BADOPA-132123 format. One record per residue (C-alpha): residue number from 1; x, y negated, z negated. Coordinates in nm, 3 decimals, decimal comma, padded with zeros to 5 digits, always signed. Layout:
<nodes>
<NUM <X Y Z>>
...
</nodes>
This chain:
<nodes>
<1 <+07,537 -06,125 -08,019>>
<2 <+07,648 -06,439 -07,835>>
<3 <+07,995 -06,558 -07,736>>
<4 <+07,908 -06,907 -07,860>>
<5 <+08,117 -07,024 -08,157>>
<6 <+07,998 -06,944 -08,508>>
<7 <+07,954 -07,318 -08,566>>
<8 <+07,692 -07,326 -08,290>>
<9 <+07,493 -07,041 -08,445>>
<10 <+07,513 -07,208 -08,787>>
<11 <+07,406 -07,549 -08,655>>
<12 <+07,124 -07,398 -08,449>>
<13 <+06,989 -07,230 -08,763>>
<14 <+07,014 -07,555 -08,958>>
<15 <+06,830 -07,753 -08,693>>
<16 <+06,565 -07,481 -08,671>>
<17 <+06,511 -07,458 -09,046>>
<18 <+06,485 -07,836 -09,081>>
<19 <+06,228 -07,859 -08,802>>
<20 <+06,029 -07,554 -08,913>>
<21 <+06,003 -07,681 -09,269>>
<22 <+05,873 -08,020 -09,153>>
<23 <+05,634 -07,851 -08,908>>
<24 <+05,482 -07,619 -09,166>>
<25 <+05,451 -07,901 -09,421>>
<26 <+05,248 -08,102 -09,169>>
<27 <+04,984 -07,838 -09,091>>
<28 <+04,651 -07,938 -09,250>>
<29 <+04,544 -07,733 -09,549>>
<30 <+04,201 -07,577 -09,551>>
<31 <+03,970 -07,635 -09,257>>
<32 <+03,761 -07,374 -09,078>>
<33 <+03,876 -07,012 -09,071>>
<34 <+04,110 -06,883 -08,799>>
<35 <+04,252 -07,224 -08,716>>
<36 <+04,517 -07,411 -08,914>>
<37 <+04,623 -07,101 -09,106>>
<38 <+04,698 -06,936 -08,770>>
<39 <+04,879 -07,241 -08,630>>
<40 <+05,153 -07,144 -08,874>>
<41 <+05,172 -06,787 -08,740>>
<42 <+05,430 -06,818 -08,461>>
<43 <+05,645 -07,091 -08,627>>
<44 <+05,665 -06,881 -08,945>>
<45 <+05,823 -06,596 -08,748>>
<46 <+06,133 -06,810 -08,688>>
<47 <+06,216 -06,833 -08,322>>
<48 <+06,541 -06,984 -08,202>>
<49 <+06,423 -07,344 -08,240>>
<50 <+06,635 -07,430 -07,939>>
<51 <+06,425 -07,715 -07,797>>
<52 <+06,390 -07,903 -08,124>>
<53 <+06,761 -07,853 -08,194>>
<54 <+06,851 -07,997 -07,855>>
<55 <+06,639 -08,306 -07,922>>
<56 <+06,805 -08,361 -08,262>>
<57 <+07,157 -08,297 -08,134>>
<58 <+07,115 -08,528 -07,833>>
<59 <+06,988 -08,807 -08,054>>
<60 <+07,284 -08,764 -08,289>>
<61 <+07,536 -08,737 -08,005>>
<62 <+07,424 -09,070 -07,860>>
<63 <+07,436 -09,255 -08,190>>
<64 <+07,091 -09,196 -08,339>>
<65 <+07,003 -09,026 -08,663>>
<66 <+06,849 -08,689 -08,730>>
<67 <+06,585 -08,848 -08,951>>
<68 <+06,451 -09,071 -08,671>>
<69 <+06,430 -08,777 -08,429>>
<70 <+06,275 -08,522 -08,665>>
<71 <+05,913 -08,619 -08,597>>
<72 <+05,964 -08,580 -08,220>>
<73 <+06,151 -08,254 -08,271>>
<74 <+05,850 -08,120 -08,464>>
<75 <+05,621 -08,232 -08,180>>
<76 <+05,842 -08,048 -07,929>>
<77 <+05,835 -07,732 -08,140>>
<78 <+05,457 -07,753 -08,178>>
<79 <+05,414 -07,790 -07,803>>
<80 <+05,644 -07,492 -07,750>>
<81 <+05,444 -07,273 -07,988>>
<82 <+05,117 -07,383 -07,830>>
<83 <+05,255 -07,287 -07,489>>
<84 <+05,361 -06,948 -07,625>>
<85 <+05,013 -06,869 -07,757>>
<86 <+04,854 -06,953 -07,422>>
<87 <+05,132 -06,786 -07,222>>
<88 <+05,085 -06,462 -07,416>>
<89 <+04,715 -06,465 -07,330>>
<90 <+04,785 -06,531 -06,961>>
<91 <+05,048 -06,256 -06,944>>
<92 <+04,855 -06,010 -07,164>>
<93 <+05,173 -05,979 -07,373>>
<94 <+05,169 -05,750 -07,674>>
<95 <+05,453 -05,874 -07,896>>
<96 <+05,603 -06,207 -07,993>>
<97 <+05,889 -06,272 -08,236>>
<98 <+05,871 -05,931 -08,394>>
<99 <+05,495 -05,919 -08,444>>
<100 <+05,175 -05,876 -08,243>>
<101 <+05,068 -06,162 -08,022>>
<102 <+04,788 -06,375 -08,161>>
<103 <+04,526 -06,256 -07,914>>
<104 <+04,606 -05,894 -08,005>>
<105 <+04,584 -05,946 -08,380>>
<106 <+04,266 -06,156 -08,356>>
<107 <+04,103 -06,226 -08,018>>
<108 <+04,156 -06,416 -07,695>>
<109 <+03,905 -06,682 -07,799>>
<110 <+04,072 -06,742 -08,135>>
<111 <+04,419 -06,748 -07,978>>
<112 <+04,321 -07,005 -07,715>>
<113 <+04,165 -07,228 -07,980>>
<114 <+04,473 -07,201 -08,204>>
<115 <+04,695 -07,293 -07,909>>
<116 <+04,478 -07,599 -07,845>>
<117 <+04,498 -07,699 -08,213>>
<118 <+04,876 -07,662 -08,205>>
<119 <+04,897 -07,899 -07,909>>
<120 <+04,664 -08,142 -08,088>>
<121 <+04,897 -08,153 -08,388>>
<122 <+05,185 -08,225 -08,150>>
<123 <+04,990 -08,517 -08,003>>
<124 <+04,936 -08,654 -08,352>>
<125 <+05,312 -08,646 -08,409>>
<126 <+05,375 -08,839 -08,088>>
<127 <+05,124 -09,105 -08,194>>
<128 <+05,298 -09,132 -08,532>>
<129 <+05,622 -09,231 -08,354>>
<130 <+05,485 -09,583 -08,315>>
<131 <+05,538 -09,652 -08,684>>
<132 <+05,897 -09,521 -08,699>>
<133 <+06,039 -09,590 -08,352>>
<134 <+05,842 -09,892 -08,237>>
<135 <+05,595 -09,919 -07,951>>
<136 <+05,843 -09,918 -07,661>>
<137 <+06,025 -09,599 -07,753>>
<138 <+05,708 -09,425 -07,869>>
<139 <+05,540 -09,506 -07,535>>
<140 <+05,846 -09,385 -07,344>>
<141 <+05,833 -09,051 -07,528>>
<142 <+05,463 -09,015 -07,445>>
<143 <+05,551 -09,079 -07,079>>
<144 <+05,822 -08,813 -07,098>>
<145 <+05,569 -08,572 -07,251>>
<146 <+05,318 -08,640 -06,976>>
<147 <+05,586 -08,575 -06,712>>
<148 <+05,700 -08,256 -06,884>>
<149 <+05,345 -08,122 -06,920>>
<150 <+05,274 -08,180 -06,552>>
<151 <+05,590 -08,002 -06,439>>
<152 <+05,534 -07,714 -06,682>>
<153 <+05,173 -07,654 -06,584>>
<154 <+05,260 -07,670 -06,215>>
<155 <+05,543 -07,422 -06,267>>
<156 <+05,313 -07,187 -06,457>>
<157 <+05,057 -07,219 -06,179>>
<158 <+05,318 -07,116 -05,922>>
<159 <+05,411 -06,806 -06,119>>
<160 <+05,051 -06,705 -06,182>>
<161 <+04,964 -06,762 -05,816>>
<162 <+05,246 -06,535 -05,699>>
<163 <+05,103 -06,255 -05,912>>
<164 <+04,739 -06,323 -05,820>>
<165 <+04,819 -06,339 -05,446>>
<166 <+05,071 -06,053 -05,460>>
<167 <+05,339 -06,269 -05,299>>
<168 <+05,608 -06,041 -05,159>>
<169 <+05,799 -06,277 -04,929>>
<170 <+05,967 -06,506 -05,182>>
<171 <+06,337 -06,592 -05,189>>
<172 <+06,582 -06,711 -05,454>>
<173 <+06,504 -07,074 -05,373>>
<174 <+06,136 -07,023 -05,453>>
<175 <+06,226 -06,873 -05,790>>
<176 <+06,468 -07,154 -05,875>>
<177 <+06,213 -07,422 -05,787>>
<178 <+05,965 -07,251 -06,017>>
<179 <+06,228 -07,242 -06,294>>
<180 <+06,291 -07,615 -06,258>>
<181 <+05,926 -07,685 -06,331>>
<182 <+05,834 -07,410 -06,575>>
<183 <+06,150 -07,370 -06,783>>
<184 <+06,413 -07,635 -06,716>>
<185 <+06,194 -07,937 -06,769>>
<186 <+06,022 -07,842 -07,090>>
<187 <+06,303 -07,646 -07,253>>
<188 <+06,604 -07,863 -07,170>>
<189 <+06,543 -08,180 -06,968>>
<190 <+06,258 -08,302 -07,187>>
<191 <+06,418 -08,246 -07,531>>
<192 <+06,739 -08,419 -07,421>>
<193 <+06,558 -08,715 -07,269>>
<194 <+06,346 -08,756 -07,581>>
<195 <+06,652 -08,740 -07,808>>
<196 <+06,838 -08,996 -07,597>>
<197 <+06,533 -09,225 -07,588>>
<198 <+06,518 -09,226 -07,967>>
<199 <+06,888 -09,309 -07,989>>
<200 <+06,918 -09,568 -07,712>>
<201 <+06,577 -09,659 -07,577>>
<202 <+06,428 -09,553 -07,242>>
<203 <+06,685 -09,392 -07,013>>
<204 <+06,715 -09,394 -06,633>>
<205 <+06,482 -09,145 -06,466>>
<206 <+06,757 -08,903 -06,364>>
<207 <+06,935 -08,891 -06,701>>
<208 <+06,994 -08,532 -06,813>>
<209 <+06,786 -08,390 -06,528>>
<210 <+07,060 -08,210 -06,334>>
<211 <+07,223 -08,075 -06,650>>
<212 <+06,890 -07,952 -06,784>>
<213 <+06,787 -07,804 -06,450>>
<214 <+07,096 -07,582 -06,421>>
<215 <+07,085 -07,491 -06,787>>
<216 <+06,716 -07,401 -06,777>>
<217 <+06,752 -07,182 -06,470>>
<218 <+07,042 -06,994 -06,630>>
<219 <+06,838 -06,955 -06,950>>
<220 <+06,533 -06,819 -06,766>>
<221 <+06,734 -06,569 -06,563>>
<222 <+06,904 -06,443 -06,879>>
<223 <+06,563 -06,414 -07,044>>
<224 <+06,436 -06,209 -06,750>>
<225 <+06,739 -05,981 -06,775>>
<226 <+06,687 -05,934 -07,149>>
<227 <+06,326 -05,837 -07,086>>
<228 <+06,460 -05,533 -06,901>>
<229 <+06,784 -05,457 -07,085>>
<230 <+06,743 -05,604 -07,435>>
<231 <+06,673 -05,427 -07,763>>
<232 <+06,338 -05,496 -07,930>>
<233 <+06,491 -05,543 -08,275>>
<234 <+06,684 -05,843 -08,140>>
<235 <+06,476 -05,965 -07,845>>
<236 <+06,154 -05,932 -08,054>>
<237 <+05,930 -05,923 -07,749>>
<238 <+05,809 -05,621 -07,558>>
<239 <+06,085 -05,473 -07,345>>
<240 <+05,986 -05,429 -06,981>>
<241 <+05,679 -05,648 -07,007>>
<242 <+05,775 -05,834 -06,690>>
<243 <+05,754 -05,507 -06,494>>
<244 <+05,397 -05,443 -06,607>>
<245 <+05,300 -05,804 -06,541>>
<246 <+05,446 -05,800 -06,189>>
<247 <+05,635 -06,117 -06,274>>
<248 <+05,835 -06,249 -05,978>>
<249 <+06,176 -06,258 -06,140>>
<250 <+06,497 -06,304 -05,944>>
<251 <+06,546 -05,928 -05,974>>
<252 <+06,206 -05,837 -05,833>>
<253 <+06,252 -06,084 -05,547>>
<254 <+06,591 -05,925 -05,473>>
<255 <+06,438 -05,576 -05,458>>
<256 <+06,150 -05,690 -05,238>>
<257 <+06,399 -05,830 -04,988>>
<258 <+06,639 -05,535 -05,008>>
<259 <+06,415 -05,231 -04,989>>
<260 <+06,226 -05,111 -04,685>>
<261 <+06,006 -04,826 -04,562>>
<262 <+05,846 -04,604 -04,828>>
<263 <+06,010 -04,792 -05,117>>
<264 <+05,865 -05,124 -05,007>>
<265 <+05,520 -04,978 -04,944>>
<266 <+05,515 -04,818 -05,289>>
<267 <+05,641 -05,139 -05,452>>
<268 <+05,379 -05,356 -05,282>>
<269 <+05,106 -05,112 -05,385>>
<270 <+05,233 -05,118 -05,743>>
<271 <+05,227 -05,500 -05,747>>
<272 <+04,878 -05,508 -05,597>>
<273 <+04,737 -05,289 -05,874>>
<274 <+04,596 -05,441 -06,196>>
<275 <+04,824 -05,431 -06,498>>
<276 <+04,608 -05,167 -06,664>>
<277 <+04,673 -04,930 -06,373>>
<278 <+05,052 -04,955 -06,394>>
<279 <+05,210 -04,664 -06,575>>
<280 <+05,533 -04,611 -06,767>>
<281 <+05,645 -04,381 -06,484>>
<282 <+05,592 -04,659 -06,230>>
<283 <+05,778 -04,911 -06,446>>
<284 <+06,074 -04,676 -06,490>>
<285 <+06,080 -04,619 -06,113>>
<286 <+06,087 -04,995 -06,052>>
<287 <+06,367 -05,046 -06,304>>
<288 <+06,569 -04,772 -06,134>>
<289 <+06,501 -04,938 -05,798>>
<290 <+06,636 -05,267 -05,933>>
<291 <+06,950 -05,097 -06,054>>
<292 <+06,997 -04,912 -05,725>>
<293 <+06,977 -05,234 -05,525>>
<294 <+07,202 -05,428 -05,764>>
<295 <+06,925 -05,665 -05,867>>
<296 <+07,024 -05,692 -06,233>>
<297 <+07,391 -05,754 -06,146>>
<298 <+07,275 -06,014 -05,893>>
<299 <+07,072 -06,194 -06,159>>
<300 <+07,357 -06,192 -06,411>>
<301 <+07,593 -06,337 -06,151>>
<302 <+07,342 -06,609 -06,066>>
<303 <+07,304 -06,700 -06,433>>
<304 <+07,682 -06,732 -06,468>>
<305 <+07,704 -06,953 -06,159>>
<306 <+07,427 -07,178 -06,283>>
<307 <+07,591 -07,199 -06,624>>
<308 <+07,912 -07,310 -06,452>>
<309 <+07,719 -07,585 -06,274>>
<310 <+07,559 -07,679 -06,606>>
<311 <+07,903 -07,703 -06,767>>
<312 <+08,014 -07,944 -06,493>>
<313 <+07,702 -08,156 -06,540>>
<314 <+07,748 -08,149 -06,917>>
<315 <+08,091 -08,305 -06,877>>
<316 <+07,937 -08,584 -06,669>>
<317 <+07,635 -08,637 -06,894>>
<318 <+07,836 -08,633 -07,216>>
<319 <+08,133 -08,820 -07,073>>
<320 <+08,086 -09,140 -07,278>>
<321 <+07,996 -08,952 -07,596>>
<322 <+08,273 -08,929 -07,858>>
<323 <+08,368 -08,586 -07,985>>
<324 <+08,169 -08,465 -08,282>>
<325 <+07,948 -08,179 -08,404>>
<326 <+07,643 -08,283 -08,200>>
<327 <+07,839 -08,316 -07,877>>
<328 <+08,006 -07,980 -07,933>>
<329 <+07,667 -07,822 -08,006>>
<330 <+07,529 -07,933 -07,669>>
<331 <+07,846 -07,819 -07,492>>
<332 <+07,844 -07,478 -07,664>>
<333 <+07,478 -07,435 -07,574>>
<334 <+07,582 -07,357 -07,215>>
<335 <+07,787 -07,056 -07,322>>
<336 <+07,513 -06,942 -07,557>>
<337 <+07,250 -06,945 -07,283>>
<338 <+07,419 -06,678 -07,070>>
<339 <+07,573 -06,462 -07,344>>
<340 <+07,283 -06,437 -07,589>>
<341 <+07,117 -06,101 -07,642>>
<342 <+06,797 -06,234 -07,803>>
</nodes>
């Protein structure tokens, strides 16, 4: 469970259900097999809907309406689901939202094509903004999407490169810079900037960036912790998958810097091996090594510190916004990020 107020959980579910319904209604009927019917697969499993909710809440907080932001919120959710399909292929993940990943249930080729189709539907939504928001705001949202996509792909490239090159000399700063690109921008900065653009028109380039950066880093660290300590029935992704993938989490980076001698040699050999050669015994040894060197506690402390910085930035970002449900939702999101267990 989360320490966020019950009103936050209720509003998050309402935002999610509104966006999911509009998303599913907009998927083309018919078409070739293994395409549009599978686009609905991940959205139908009901994720958190956090990114779409943040877009809607930000628009409302700054004086816009939910109705004007809904189309963009659907585009954001489509982009997120397209990223998930491709990310699962890249990570060879086995489970997503309580079910098998798309490439496991069908094939890699089908999954990649469905992810591409999902992104295409998102692009169509962004084009449709011209009719409802006008050319200036629609163009600004396309620019924000272009910026977000570039940051996200560069962040993903960094993470994949660290695994491919068996990088073992990273520090916390490297991880946080990757988080800024891979997680913060697309999960928090981008939805807030889109919501504010709909409400007020194009915003200054730095609007919401610091708030979203701290919030995204805290979110990613908590997600990494849950991958090791969560329960499948709530987390709904494979537990320990990051260990088998050799993902350079803050915890793995901590262990690499803390251990020496035989431990370090064994760890580097483990990370150099292909995923298929990594065993449950090896993964349990690595988890025990993380616990012995205080890596999980270190990550939790870092998430709390980043959430504190996010809370400070939230006060600055939301300073001119009058109190109301949307403002409180964004504020409560900070607490939710570091106390959630799913």
